[in-house]
N, C-alpha and C positions, 0 to 999 in steps of 0.2 A: 337199715340198709345204708351203707356209706354214700355220701353225696358231696358234691362240690357246686357252689354257685359262684360264677365269675363276677367279680366286683366291677369289671369294666363294661360288660355287655348284658349281664344278668342271666345268661344261659345257665341252666341247671343240668349237671351231669351226675348220673348215679349208676351204680352197678353193685351187685351183691359180692363180687370178687374185688377185693381191695387192690390187688396188683393190676387188674384190668382197669379199674378206675384211675389209678395213677398214670397209666399209659394214655387214657382218654384225656386226662387233664393236660399232659404234656403236649398232645396233639392240639388240643383246644388253645393252649397258650401260643402255639405257633401260628394258628389260623384265626384267632379271635379278631372279629371285625371292629371291635371297640365301641362303635356306635351303630345303631340301626340304619341300614341303607348303604353302608360302606361295603367295599369288597371284602370277601372272606379271607383272601390270601394276598400276600405281597407279590405272588407270581400270577399275574393276570395279563391278558393280552389287551393292547389298546384297540379300540374300535377301528382305527385306521389300518391295522395290519390284517388284511384279509388273505394274504398269500400264505400257503402252508409253510411251516418251518422245515419240513422234510419233503422236498419235491418228489423224491422217489416213491413216497408213500401217500401222495396226494390223491391217487386213484386206486380203486380196488382191483382185483384180478380181472374184472370185466372192463376195465378202463373207465369206470364210472366215478366221478368225483366223490370223495368221501365227505369233504366239507361243503356246506351249503352257504 
């Protein structure tokens, strides 16, 4: 079975379909955290930003806040 082991974080990706594995590798390269304990993505929210990004969607249809 084809596999890939990331040299930077050590994560092992494998799949029996080689095309699927190639897509998994591309996704992993974009979101690899490089070291244990770091964020998985460059697109993360700071802890200081508690306000929703989309104020219209901050509450559900019953006007209950979605974010806690």
